[in-house]
Structures are given as C-alpha cells and as structure tokens.
VEXVEXDREN-218487 format. One record per residue (C-alpha): x, y, z. Coordinates in steps of 0.25 Angstrom, whole numbers, padded with zeros to 4 digits, always signed. Last residue first. Layout:
N
XYZ
...
This chain:
923
+0504+0760+0235
+0515+0768+0231
+0507+0781+0236
+0508+0774+0250
+0522+0770+0250
+0527+0784+0247
+0517+0789+0257
+0523+0781+0266
+0538+0783+0264
+0534+0799+0266
+0529+0798+0279
+0513+0799+0281
+0508+0813+0285
+0507+0819+0272
+0497+0807+0267
+0490+0809+0277
+0487+0824+0276
+0485+0819+0260
+0471+0812+0266
+0469+0810+0282
+0480+0811+0292
+0476+0825+0296
+0459+0827+0297
+0452+0831+0286
+0444+0818+0282
+0445+0813+0297
+0448+0799+0299
+0462+0798+0303
+0461+0811+0312
+0449+0807+0317
+0452+0793+0320
+0439+0785+0318
+0445+0774+0313
+0455+0776+0322
+0471+0774+0320
+0474+0790+0317
+0464+0794+0328
+0473+0788+0338
+0483+0779+0335
+0487+0775+0348
+0474+0765+0347
+0480+0758+0337
+0483+0762+0322
+0482+0752+0311
+0471+0760+0303
+0459+0753+0298
+0450+0757+0310
+0438+0749+0314
+0443+0743+0326
+0452+0755+0329
+0439+0763+0333
+0442+0773+0343
+0435+0785+0344
+0422+0778+0346
+0416+0790+0355
+0418+0804+0357
+0411+0807+0344
+0415+0816+0332
+0423+0803+0326
+0411+0794+0325
+0403+0807+0320
+0414+0807+0308
+0414+0793+0305
+0397+0791+0303
+0397+0802+0291
+0410+0801+0282
+0416+0787+0284
+0403+0780+0288
+0396+0785+0275
+0410+0783+0268
+0410+0769+0272
+0396+0765+0270
+0397+0769+0256
+0410+0761+0253
+0401+0750+0259
+0390+0752+0249
+0399+0753+0238
+0405+0739+0243
+0392+0734+0243
+0392+0736+0227
+0402+0729+0226
+0399+0718+0234
+0386+0715+0227
+0395+0716+0214
+0403+0703+0220
+0390+0697+0224
+0384+0698+0210
+0398+0692+0204
+0397+0682+0213
+0383+0678+0209
+0385+0678+0195
+0397+0667+0197
+0390+0655+0190
+0386+0666+0179
+0400+0669+0176
+0401+0656+0172
+0408+0643+0178
+0413+0634+0166
+0409+0619+0167
+0417+0610+0158
+0409+0603+0147
+0409+0589+0145
+0402+0585+0133
+0388+0578+0136
+0383+0564+0139
+0380+0566+0152
+0388+0555+0158
+0380+0541+0164
+0390+0533+0156
+0402+0538+0163
+0395+0535+0177
+0392+0521+0173
+0380+0518+0165
+0375+0502+0166
+0369+0499+0152
+0369+0484+0152
+0359+0481+0165
+0351+0492+0163
+0349+0491+0148
+0345+0475+0150
+0336+0481+0161
+0330+0490+0150
+0329+0478+0141
+0321+0470+0152
+0311+0481+0154
+0298+0474+0150
+0295+0482+0139
+0308+0480+0133
+0310+0465+0136
+0295+0463+0129
+0300+0470+0117
+0313+0463+0116
+0305+0450+0117
+0295+0454+0106
+0308+0457+0098
+0314+0443+0100
+0302+0435+0097
+0300+0443+0083
+0314+0442+0079
+0317+0426+0082
+0309+0421+0070
+0321+0427+0062
+0316+0433+0049
+0330+0440+0046
+0340+0435+0055
+0341+0440+0069
+0347+0453+0076
+0344+0457+0090
+0340+0473+0091
+0348+0485+0095
+0342+0497+0091
+0345+0510+0083
+0344+0525+0085
+0353+0532+0075
+0359+0544+0084
+0363+0547+0097
+0366+0563+0100
+0380+0565+0103
+0389+0559+0112
+0393+0546+0120
+0405+0546+0129
+0417+0539+0133
+0428+0545+0143
+0422+0541+0155
+0434+0533+0159
+0427+0520+0164
+0419+0520+0151
+0407+0510+0154
+0396+0519+0152
+0402+0525+0139
+0404+0512+0133
+0390+0508+0137
+0384+0522+0130
+0392+0517+0117
+0385+0505+0115
+0371+0510+0119
+0375+0522+0108
+0378+0514+0096
+0391+0518+0090
+0399+0530+0086
+0413+0531+0091
+0420+0545+0093
+0434+0551+0092
+0439+0539+0089
+0455+0532+0090
+0456+0539+0104
+0471+0541+0108
+0470+0536+0117
+0459+0525+0115
+0444+0528+0120
+0437+0530+0106
+0444+0518+0100
+0441+0510+0112
+0427+0514+0111
+0426+0509+0096
+0433+0496+0101
+0423+0493+0110
+0411+0496+0099
+0416+0486+0092
+0424+0486+0078
+0429+0500+0077
+0428+0511+0068
+0438+0522+0064
+0439+0517+0051
+0425+0519+0046
+0422+0532+0053
+0427+0541+0041
+0419+0534+0032
+0407+0533+0042
+0406+0548+0043
+0406+0549+0029
+0395+0539+0027
+0386+0545+0038
+0372+0539+0039
+0374+0525+0032
+0389+0522+0036
+0384+0530+0050
+0372+0520+0053
+0380+0507+0047
+0392+0511+0058
+0384+0512+0069
+0376+0500+0066
+0388+0492+0068
+0397+0487+0056
+0409+0494+0063
+0410+0501+0075
+0410+0516+0077
+0421+0527+0073
+0424+0542+0074
+0437+0548+0072
+0441+0562+0071
+0456+0564+0067
+0453+0576+0057
+0441+0581+0060
+0428+0573+0057
+0417+0579+0048
+0406+0570+0050
+0409+0566+0064
+0413+0579+0070
+0401+0586+0062
+0392+0578+0072
+0380+0571+0065
+0382+0558+0072
+0381+0566+0087
+0384+0578+0094
+0398+0576+0095
+0407+0583+0105
+0420+0576+0106
+0421+0574+0123
+0428+0583+0134
+0436+0580+0146
+0440+0591+0154
+0430+0588+0166
+0440+0587+0177
+0448+0601+0176
+0435+0607+0174
+0428+0602+0186
+0442+0605+0194
+0442+0620+0189
+0427+0621+0192
+0429+0619+0208
+0441+0630+0207
+0433+0639+0199
+0422+0640+0208
+0431+0641+0221
+0438+0652+0214
+0425+0660+0209
+0419+0658+0224
+0433+0662+0231
+0434+0674+0222
+0420+0681+0224
+0423+0678+0240
+0435+0686+0238
+0428+0697+0231
+0419+0699+0241
+0429+0700+0252
+0436+0710+0244
+0423+0719+0242
+0422+0718+0257
+0436+0722+0260
+0434+0734+0251
+0422+0739+0257
+0428+0738+0272
+0439+0747+0266
+0453+0743+0267
+0456+0736+0255
+0467+0725+0255
+0479+0724+0250
+0487+0712+0246
+0498+0704+0249
+0497+0691+0243
+0489+0678+0246
+0482+0675+0233
+0468+0668+0232
+0466+0671+0218
+0454+0681+0219
+0458+0687+0233
+0473+0690+0227
+0466+0695+0213
+0457+0704+0222
+0468+0711+0229
+0479+0712+0219
+0467+0720+0212
+0463+0728+0224
+0479+0732+0226
+0479+0736+0211
+0468+0744+0213
+0474+0752+0224
+0474+0749+0239
+0484+0760+0245
+0496+0758+0255
+0501+0766+0267
+0487+0771+0271
+0482+0781+0281
+0468+0780+0278
+0460+0781+0265
+0464+0793+0258
+0477+0785+0252
+0470+0772+0251
+0466+0760+0258
+0452+0762+0262
+0447+0767+0273
+0441+0778+0267
+0435+0769+0256
+0434+0774+0242
+0449+0771+0238
+0446+0757+0245
+0433+0755+0237
+0438+0760+0224
+0449+0749+0225
+0440+0737+0230
+0431+0741+0218
+0443+0740+0208
+0447+0726+0213
+0433+0721+0213
+0431+0726+0198
+0444+0719+0195
+0441+0705+0202
+0428+0707+0195
+0433+0708+0182
+0441+0696+0185
+0432+0687+0190
+0421+0690+0178
+0432+0687+0167
+0434+0674+0174
+0419+0671+0175
+0418+0675+0160
+0428+0666+0156
+0421+0654+0163
+0428+0649+0176
+0432+0633+0177
+0439+0634+0165
+0450+0644+0167
+0459+0634+0172
+0459+0627+0157
+0467+0640+0152
+0478+0631+0148
+0470+0620+0141
+0466+0607+0149
+0469+0595+0140
+0457+0587+0133
+0455+0573+0138
+0444+0569+0128
+0432+0560+0132
+0428+0550+0122
+0418+0549+0111
+0405+0541+0108
+0394+0543+0097
+0380+0537+0098
+0373+0528+0091
+0358+0525+0094
+0352+0514+0105
+0340+0504+0106
+0340+0491+0112
+0332+0480+0111
+0327+0482+0097
+0316+0474+0090
+0323+0461+0086
+0331+0462+0071
+0331+0455+0059
+0342+0456+0049
+0345+0458+0036
+0339+0471+0033
+0339+0476+0049
+0354+0476+0047
+0354+0487+0038
+0342+0495+0044
+0348+0495+0058
+0345+0488+0071
+0357+0488+0080
+0364+0474+0085
+0370+0478+0101
+0370+0463+0103
+0361+0450+0100
+0361+0444+0085
+0354+0433+0083
+0351+0419+0076
+0367+0418+0072
+0376+0413+0062
+0365+0414+0051
+0373+0422+0042
+0364+0434+0042
+0364+0433+0058
+0380+0433+0057
+0381+0443+0048
+0371+0453+0055
+0381+0451+0068
+0394+0455+0061
+0394+0456+0046
+0385+0456+0035
+0390+0453+0020
+0388+0462+0008
+0403+0467+0009
+0400+0471+0024
+0386+0473+0028
+0386+0476+0043
+0386+0468+0056
+0387+0470+0070
+0402+0467+0070
+0411+0458+0079
+0415+0449+0069
+0412+0436+0076
+0399+0440+0081
+0398+0435+0096
+0391+0421+0100
+0379+0417+0107
+0371+0405+0107
+0356+0405+0110
+0344+0398+0116
+0330+0402+0114
+0318+0407+0120
+0312+0419+0117
+0312+0422+0132
+0324+0416+0136
+0332+0419+0125
+0327+0433+0123
+0332+0436+0137
+0346+0429+0135
+0347+0437+0123
+0345+0450+0131
+0354+0447+0141
+0365+0445+0130
+0361+0457+0123
+0364+0466+0136
+0376+0460+0140
+0382+0446+0141
+0391+0438+0131
+0402+0428+0138
+0412+0424+0127
+0418+0410+0122
+0427+0410+0110
+0439+0411+0119
+0435+0398+0127
+0435+0388+0116
+0422+0381+0112
+0421+0368+0115
+0410+0369+0126
+0401+0357+0119
+0390+0368+0115
+0401+0378+0113
+0408+0368+0102
+0394+0370+0093
+0393+0386+0095
+0408+0386+0090
+0405+0376+0080
+0393+0384+0074
+0400+0397+0075
+0413+0393+0066
+0403+0388+0056
+0396+0401+0056
+0407+0410+0053
+0406+0423+0059
+0419+0422+0068
+0426+0427+0082
+0419+0416+0088
+0414+0424+0100
+0405+0414+0107
+0395+0417+0118
+0392+0412+0133
+0380+0422+0137
+0381+0430+0150
+0386+0426+0163
+0395+0415+0169
+0399+0411+0155
+0407+0399+0152
+0420+0397+0146
+0426+0390+0158
+0435+0401+0164
+0423+0410+0161
+0419+0417+0148
+0426+0429+0142
+0417+0441+0140
+0408+0447+0130
+0397+0458+0131
+0384+0461+0124
+0375+0473+0124
+0383+0481+0133
+0394+0480+0126
+0393+0474+0111
+0398+0461+0109
+0391+0456+0098
+0381+0446+0097
+0376+0433+0088
+0367+0424+0095
+0365+0408+0089
+0350+0403+0094
+0346+0391+0099
+0330+0388+0100
+0324+0383+0112
+0317+0370+0112
+0303+0370+0111
+0296+0364+0124
+0294+0349+0123
+0297+0348+0139
+0294+0361+0145
+0306+0370+0145
+0313+0374+0156
+0309+0386+0165
+0317+0399+0162
+0329+0402+0168
+0330+0417+0175
+0344+0423+0169
+0340+0436+0174
+0351+0443+0168
+0344+0454+0161
+0329+0451+0168
+0320+0440+0167
+0305+0442+0166
+0295+0436+0177
+0282+0437+0171
+0269+0440+0181
+0268+0455+0176
+0281+0459+0180
+0293+0451+0185
+0307+0455+0183
+0321+0448+0181
+0335+0446+0184
+0338+0461+0191
+0352+0459+0197
+0355+0460+0212
+0370+0459+0216
+0381+0449+0222
+0394+0453+0220
+0403+0448+0210
+0409+0460+0203
+0400+0458+0191
+0389+0456+0198
+0384+0443+0206
+0369+0439+0207
+0357+0440+0215
+0345+0440+0207
+0334+0450+0205
+0319+0450+0201
+0311+0461+0197
+0296+0462+0202
+0285+0471+0194
+0272+0470+0198
+0258+0475+0193
+0245+0475+0201
+0236+0464+0206
+0225+0464+0214
+0221+0451+0221
+0206+0449+0224
+0198+0442+0212
+0209+0432+0211
+0217+0443+0202
+0215+0458+0201
+0222+0466+0191
+0230+0479+0190
+0242+0481+0179
+0251+0492+0183
+0251+0500+0196
+0244+0513+0190
+0233+0504+0184
+0231+0494+0174
+0217+0487+0175
+0210+0474+0180
+0198+0471+0186
+0190+0459+0188
+0191+0457+0203
+0187+0471+0205
+0173+0469+0196
+0171+0457+0205
+0173+0464+0217
+0165+0476+0215
+0153+0467+0211
+0154+0460+0225
+0155+0472+0232
+0144+0478+0226
+0135+0466+0227
+0130+0458+0217
+0132+0444+0224
+0124+0450+0236
+0128+0457+0248
+0129+0450+0261
+0124+0458+0272
+0134+0466+0282
+0126+0473+0293
+0139+0479+0302
+0148+0479+0290
+0140+0488+0284
+0144+0489+0269
+0138+0500+0259
+0133+0493+0246
+0141+0499+0233
+0134+0508+0224
+0144+0507+0213
+0145+0494+0211
+0132+0489+0215
+0125+0501+0206
+0135+0501+0195
+0134+0487+0191
+0141+0483+0178
+0148+0494+0175
+0149+0499+0190
+0157+0486+0192
+0166+0489+0182
+0169+0504+0187
+0171+0497+0201
+0182+0489+0197
+0189+0500+0190
+0186+0509+0204
+0192+0496+0212
+0204+0494+0204
+0207+0509+0203
+0207+0510+0217
+0217+0499+0218
+0224+0503+0206
+0227+0519+0214
+0231+0510+0226
+0241+0503+0219
+0246+0516+0212
+0247+0523+0226
+0255+0510+0231
+0265+0514+0222
+0269+0503+0211
+0279+0494+0213
+0291+0496+0204
+0299+0483+0209
+0294+0472+0216
+0307+0465+0220
+0313+0450+0217
+0326+0443+0222
+0333+0430+0216
+0345+0426+0223
+0356+0421+0212
+0367+0423+0222
+0365+0420+0235
+0364+0432+0245
+0376+0435+0255
+0375+0451+0249
+0363+0454+0240
+0352+0460+0248
+0340+0466+0242
+0336+0479+0249
+0338+0488+0236
+0332+0478+0225
+0319+0477+0231
+0313+0466+0238
+0302+0457+0234
+0301+0445+0244
+0303+0430+0236
+0319+0432+0237
+0322+0420+0227
+0333+0409+0231
+0338+0398+0224
+0339+0384+0231
+0351+0380+0231
+0365+0383+0234
+0370+0390+0247
+0364+0388+0261
+0352+0399+0263
+0357+0407+0276
+0361+0418+0270
+0348+0417+0260
+0339+0418+0273
+0346+0429+0279
+0346+0437+0267
+0330+0435+0266
+0328+0439+0281
+0336+0451+0278
+0329+0455+0264
+0316+0453+0271
+0310+0439+0268
+0294+0435+0264
+0298+0425+0253
+0311+0419+0250
+0310+0408+0238
+0319+0396+0235
+0323+0390+0222
+0328+0378+0219
+0320+0370+0228
+0329+0359+0235
+0328+0345+0230
+0321+0334+0239
+0327+0328+0250
+0315+0325+0258
+0318+0339+0266
+0323+0350+0257
+0337+0352+0257
+0343+0366+0252
+0328+0373+0256
+0328+0364+0267
+0340+0371+0274
+0334+0386+0277
+0328+0383+0291
+0343+0377+0294
+0348+0390+0289
+0339+0400+0297
+0343+0393+0309
+0358+0393+0307
+0356+0407+0305
+0349+0410+0317
+0337+0405+0323
+0328+0410+0313
+0315+0416+0316
+0303+0410+0311
+0298+0415+0298
+0307+0408+0290
+0296+0397+0282
+0302+0388+0273
+0295+0383+0262
+0300+0371+0252
+0295+0366+0238
+0286+0377+0235
+0271+0374+0231
+0270+0372+0217
+0263+0380+0206
+0270+0393+0211
+0259+0403+0213
+0249+0393+0220
+0261+0386+0227
+0267+0401+0232
+0253+0404+0237
+0251+0393+0244
+0265+0394+0250
+0262+0409+0254
+0250+0404+0260
+0257+0394+0268
+0268+0404+0274
+0258+0415+0278
+0263+0426+0284
+0277+0425+0277
+0289+0430+0284
+0302+0423+0278
+0297+0411+0269
+0307+0403+0261
+0299+0397+0249
+0306+0385+0241
+0305+0385+0226
+0302+0374+0216
+0302+0374+0199
+0315+0383+0200
+0314+0386+0184
+0321+0401+0185
+0308+0407+0179
+0300+0398+0187
+0305+0402+0200
+0304+0417+0196
+0290+0415+0191
+0288+0409+0205
+0294+0422+0212
+0286+0433+0204
+0274+0423+0206
+0276+0424+0220
+0277+0439+0223
+0264+0441+0214
+0257+0432+0223
+0264+0438+0235
+0259+0453+0231
+0270+0463+0231
+0265+0476+0237
+0254+0483+0233
+0246+0471+0234
+0231+0473+0229
+0221+0466+0237
+0207+0463+0234
+0196+0459+0244
+0181+0457+0238
+0185+0445+0230
+0192+0438+0241
+0202+0428+0236
+0205+0416+0246
+0218+0417+0253
+0223+0430+0257
+0237+0430+0248
+0249+0431+0255
+0256+0445+0256
+0268+0451+0249
+0271+0464+0254
+0261+0475+0260
+0253+0486+0253
+0241+0478+0250
+0230+0485+0244
+0216+0479+0249
+0205+0481+0238
+0192+0478+0247
+0178+0475+0238
+0167+0474+0248
+0160+0461+0251
+0159+0467+0266
+0164+0453+0271
+0173+0449+0260
+0180+0462+0261
+0181+0461+0276
+0187+0448+0276
+0199+0452+0266
+0200+0464+0272
+0202+0457+0286
+0213+0448+0279
+0220+0460+0273
+0220+0467+0287
+0228+0454+0293
+0237+0455+0279
+0243+0468+0284
+0241+0482+0279
+0227+0483+0272
+0226+0494+0264
+0210+0493+0257
+0202+0499+0247
+0187+0496+0249
+0176+0495+0239
+0164+0501+0234
+0161+0510+0246
+0148+0516+0242
+0143+0521+0256
+0153+0521+0267
+0152+0509+0276
+0163+0502+0269
+0173+0510+0275
+0168+0510+0288
+0166+0494+0285
+0182+0494+0281
+0186+0501+0294
+0178+0493+0303
+0183+0479+0297
+0198+0485+0300
+0195+0489+0313
+0189+0477+0318
+0200+0468+0310
+0212+0476+0315
+0218+0488+0308
+0217+0500+0315
+0215+0514+0313
+0205+0509+0301
+0208+0520+0290
+0196+0521+0280
+0194+0528+0267
+0181+0529+0259
+0187+0534+0246
+0177+0540+0234
+0179+0535+0220
+0171+0547+0209
+0161+0542+0199
+0161+0548+0186
+0151+0536+0181
+0163+0526+0182
+0174+0526+0192
+0188+0533+0187
+0198+0532+0199
+0209+0545+0199
+0203+0551+0211
+0201+0539+0219
+0215+0534+0216
+0221+0548+0221
+0213+0547+0233
+0217+0533+0235
+0232+0535+0233
+0231+0547+0245
+0223+0537+0254
+0234+0527+0252
+0246+0535+0254
+0238+0543+0267
+0236+0529+0273
+0250+0524+0270
+0256+0537+0278
+0246+0535+0290
+0247+0520+0292
+0234+0514+0294
+0231+0510+0278
+0218+0514+0273
+0205+0507+0271
+0199+0513+0257
+0184+0513+0252
+0180+0517+0238
+0167+0525+0237
+0162+0527+0223
+0156+0542+0220
+0147+0550+0213
+0135+0549+0223
+0131+0534+0221
+0116+0536+0222
+0115+0544+0209
+0126+0535+0202
+0120+0522+0204
+0106+0529+0198
+0114+0533+0188
+0119+0520+0183
+0109+0516+0176
+0112+0507+0161
+0126+0502+0167
+0137+0501+0158
+0145+0512+0165
+0136+0524+0159
+0127+0517+0149
+0130+0523+0136
+0134+0535+0126
+0131+0544+0137
+0119+0550+0140
+0114+0543+0153
+0127+0543+0159
+0129+0558+0157
+0116+0560+0163
+0119+0551+0175
+0133+0556+0179
+0127+0571+0177
+0116+0568+0187
+0125+0560+0196
+0134+0575+0196
+0121+0582+0199
+0117+0572+0210
+0130+0573+0218
+0131+0588+0215
C-alpha cells in the first residue's frame, strides 16, 4: 500500500501544473520517506498533564498539513525521572527513531530547560520547549536549535508592560523590590536592556524577615537612598505572592514612591484593604488554553518543515538518524540546521493569535494584560478600577485611566486649545456643584453661563484663567462623553475648555436661526459639541459629524398604573374552568358517595343495619363541602369502606387545590400593577388619542424633528405636552397625577432612566424605531473631523467604547426587567388534570371495592357462619354492642347478618320502638 500511495503521489506531481513544492524531483525522497514525517515529544511526568498534552498533540497532528500529502507521526517518550542522565536517555531514545525532524518538550523546571538547551545544541536537533510555568529569566546566549514558547507570561513581555506603564506616567526612574527571584542579577540586566537604564535601587527581600520592624528597616532606603539623592518616583514589586506583597506594602512608610505590583494577578485575588491608594497592578486576561498553545507549536514546526521542503526536500524530509553514542558533527547543510533556520523565519496567525519568532529562539504568542488602579468608590471604600490595557505591544488607557503622557520634547508643536460645548444628559454628561474652593476632584471643570452671547463667554473664560469666575457659574462635568473627550484630547492631541449650552437645547431651526448646540457651532462660539448629539439629515446639512460613537433609536416610556382590585379579585388565582371543574367534581363525588353507601351491606341505610340515621345525598353534599372549605361542623360520615376510601380521595384533592389557590392568591395580589400597552410609534393610541391621553418629547430634539417630519398630526397633538429636557419629561410622567401618559425620546436615555428608577414604575414599551447614532458635532470643513473619526473607529475595535458603556450603564434589577406588559398567572384546568385523573381512578376503584363487599357478603360470610370457629368478630363489627350483645353485635352474628333472619329488613323496623322509627324516617 505504501508503494501504491507513493506511486500515485509521484504521478500527481509529474502531471501537475508545475514542480511539486518547487523542487524538480521529490519522488525519490517520497519513496524513501514512507508517507509520514515524525515529530518527537518529551511528555510531562504528571499523569493528568501527560494525558492532556498527548491528546492535544494527537489533535494537532491530525490537523497539520505537510507538503506532498504527507502525514505527521508522533514519537512520544515520557522519562520516569528528570535527572540529567534520564532526560538525556529519553531524548536519545526519541531521536533514535528514523525520520524524527524535531522534538517538542514540556520541561517542568529551569534545570530541565538548561539540559534541553545543551542537548539540542549537542545533537543539532531543533527542540521546541513549551513552558507552562510563570515568568522566568532568559537562558542567556540564544541557541538556534532550542526554541522556547511561554504559555504563561514570559518575563520579557512582563517587563515590557511595566516599562510602558512607567513611560506613560513619565516616571523616568524606578526601584526594584524582589521577593523570590532565582537570578536577581539576570533580572536586573534584563530590566536595564528593556528600560534603557538601570534601576535606581534594587532591594532583595528573599531572605527571611526578623519581624515587621526588620522589614521596615530593609525598605527604608526607598525613601532615603544613600548619598542623599532624591528617591525614585516609582517602585516595582516582582516575584511576590499576594500575601507577601500585602506585607511589604503594609511596612512601607507613607509618601513616595508610587507602587506597581509587577507579578500578574487576577482581579479576584487582589487585596484592597490597607493598601495605598494609587497602587497599580496588572494581570493577564484571556490567556489561551494550553491545547491552543500546543497546536500552534506543532503548526510552527509543520510550516517550517514545509518551507524547508520546498528548498531542500531531501535534507528537510529525510533527517539523519541521531546516535547519541557515536555523534559526528554535521555539515552546514544538515537537516537540523536547515530546519532551525526555517523555524527562525516562520510566522503565522494561529489559534492563540499572531505567532512569530524573535532572536532565533523565542516564540511569541499574543498577550493581553489589563491594568488596575486602587481608588476610592463613591462610598469612600478602596476598590480596584480598570485604567488601561496592554495588547500587541501597545499600552492603551481605559476610562478614568488618566495616564499622563510624557512631556513634549523641546521644540515640539504646542497643543491647540479648543472650546467645547456640551449639554447635560444622563449618563453621557452629568454636572454637579464643585467643592468649596471651586475645584473639581473628579471630572472636568466646566462653566454654566446660562447665555449664548459670545462676548460673555469670552469674558468668563478669561476670568476662569485667573480664578475670578463666581462659584455659582462653575460646574464639575463628568460622564460617558467626558471620558471620551479626555481620551480624544490625549490622542489627537489638544487642550480644551468646556461649557454647558446656554439655552439647554440640542438645536433646531427657529425663525431662520439655529438654536442650542447647532447655533453655538455655527456662530463660532464653540469648536465642537460633545454630548448625546444625534446625527440627522437636517443637522448634517449645516454641520460636520464624526463617525458615530454610540448607536441608538427612539423609544417610548410609560409608567405603571396601580389599579384597584375588582370585587371578584379573590377568584383570580384559579381560571373559571378550574372553578367549574372543582364544583362539578364535588357534586359528582357526593353522588357516588350516596350510591356506594346505599348499595353497601354495611351502609348507613335502613336496609344495611339497625340504624337510627340515614346517609342521604344531602348528607354527602354537606360532607363534601365541609372537606372542601375546611369547616369543622357536625356531619355524617359514610360507614362502608368504599365510601370512606372515596371520602379520603376527595380530601386529598381538596388539600392540593386549596394549597395552590392560597399560593397563587398572594402572587396575584402583589402583581396588580399594569402598564399601558403600546406596540410602537404606529400604535393607534398615539395617532388617535382618546380624551385625556397625553404624549410628549423634548423640545428641539432629534425625536421631535423625526415626529414632526414623519407624523405631523401626532406632533401637533404632543407639542403642548413636551418638556425642555429628558429629566423634566420623566418627572411629568411620574408625577401624581401624571401629566403624561407616554414619553418619546432616545432609547439610550430612556433605558438609563428606567435603570435608575428606584420604584420600578417606568418601562420602555413597543418596538424601537428611527435608528440613529451619536457623533461629535463640528463646524463644516473642520480639520478635526477626519482625525476624530479615525480615533473613534480605533476605540471601537480596541474595546474602549465597550468599557465606557459598561462603566456608565450599570443596570439595577428594574433595568433588567423583561420589557412586557405584566400578566397575572392563572392556574387552568390543565394544571390539575392529574388530580382529576386520580379522582376518576378513585371512582373506578370504588366500584371494585363495592363488588368485593358483595362477594364477601354473599360467598365468604355464609361459610364463616357455618363454621365452629371465628364466631366473635367484634374488631370488624360496625355495631356498638359488646360481647353481651351476642349475635346482634357481631359481624358474624347469624340473627343480624342472615338475610332471612329476624332483625333484618322490615322485621327490624317493626322491632324498633315507635320513636326510633319516627326519628329514622325523619333522617
């Protein structure tokens, strides 16, 4: 079969469009190869890790694509010990197999990595080590035959992130505090190479402390270095566990330097209590699984083999078998050297992301780090906040990151200063009063001039520069759009001064003149408008807009109506079909109780026994109603076993029905809030409003412009019910009595109002309509338009816009409510179908019981009476007589139970006194 397969391969290569793989005659190589190329593997010692790696290797080998339709075969080995001799023996056994082109190894400690480093150079065989441990120092001089792929965070990448953080904060010098580092000198050398300068101070805390005072003494040089020089502005903790880092930071005296936790940690294990505010920490997120790293390692070897096979198929696909006992140095064109050169020049996009090789031996995969800062939450408690991320070799600040940029170099172009107008619209722009000194500890200082006069604005901003603006005109602006504006100012770059539009309007054309934000931009009072500024056709004719940073639509908001419960509300827990079923079952059960009692030989009837009372249909109804409603009244109970069985089944039925009724009654009484049902903007309630129906929107907003253009009649009706701002419209909707029945506005704004509604009275209903986007407004032909649009597109792709949304749209339970009209859950008859089936089965079982009574009475009892034994059955008797009653009180008494004996039938009636007969007839 191998010969036939090789023959077919050679025929396909000969008849193909060109030489296969770029080599003129690979058929001889393929014939000697046997259809497969071998890849050696040194597996981990732990059984679980070994099984996981072996499964990943098998899947990667099946998915690999070698040239000439060759397959990849694994030659795996797992040395029982990892001492130098055992590891060398395992590697030599793997290389002894014919056709092994390269080896994948999974070292578990640095000594194993050093041994593989030496063995790869000695055997001139490419070895790719997949490292599963955390950050490690490099091995020194790169070995082209030994490549390392770090599945965990490599130390080089970790130091790049830390250096980028220092540069972003303009901290030129830093001190290193080392907890547990194997090679401090190598780490310091690597830091110097990455940062471009040596650390100002290095403290090694690997030795045990002599207590808290001893640790404080060892950390004292951070605040007062030797020689009287100024302390470094930042200190980096490396190799510290969370507990050790907490001890170190507790022992640090207050004041400089700024601290960075250099060891990647997850957000769940980061401590917050007792740590200095402003502490920076980082952690790797979205780390690819080990299986993906193994797959990319195999893919790297396969791609390098394919590239080498196109150049030298004989050397690449037919490697020389390595004999460790008789090793001869290969020439410069050996298979190992050829494959090592190909590995060093291979890059591709794998399952972990981009994969490439640097310095001939380090294999890189994509990394993503997140940067956290310890800050105070609104309640004053310390909390970790995301302030940036690091991806693809670039540090990006997140919302609220405030990572200062390095100072501009001398001669650099000055940043332009722009005037920005905004409008308060939650959550995009908030405004609050400043502190007592007129400053803003958080957010941006902005002015609320209350006017659109250009001269007044110029005078106010000139006074703001020298601090003479009245405190009443100062505001602290913050929110979604302010964070976006700060980021754009850092990246574009520019400086800005901010003010709130004087008339509080978005802008519309009134008497040939634009008002609001649009009017300020057209009059040159502002260079840009940043808020929830909708892009529509009318505004786009006179303004330029950046690409939209937020997509939304128009929506309709209504409020809950607390309706009074009707007089029949107590019947709501059960559907009308259930009520009919219950009472029909009651009368049917009473009927069967009466029939069984009168047909039973033991029944409470004139023929059954010497009874002073009779169990009639009215008695059965009285009993069934008493059981259904739990009444404790005097009632007759059936005497025959069949009737008692049916009575107990009816009691079970009533218990379950009443339990469900009681539970559902509480839910119905709580959920009696209803909402106005509106299907959307085309709902007839809006276009043909009834008397007293009021709907409104915000004056001169995009919602009003859309309704005026598309639905003129609706606009004429709602014009007198509109509000100046969104909060005013919501207040009109929630007032008592309500001034509005429905409020139409941007759905993004309505969703936020719903999310902060503490009483859960607001709800958006109907389908969204009129899709639109928010953009930054600029005067026409502004040079900033293209730059702002480009940066907004970058923010979308990098996830910065998503971070802003998560930060400012924190939904509360009312905001997560299902957007539907409240309905009360009624229990239908199908919910209790099993109980009705059970009751029917009870009726059928009662028939069998009645038949059994008659069989016992007519066939078994006469034989018992004729016997000499078992004459005294008082424990089964229904009579009240004792042993002295003789036959009259016994179940087996002949005079009582014999059909022809006196005391039965009419004879028994005549034997009774007249008063007893009258009472029995009355019953």
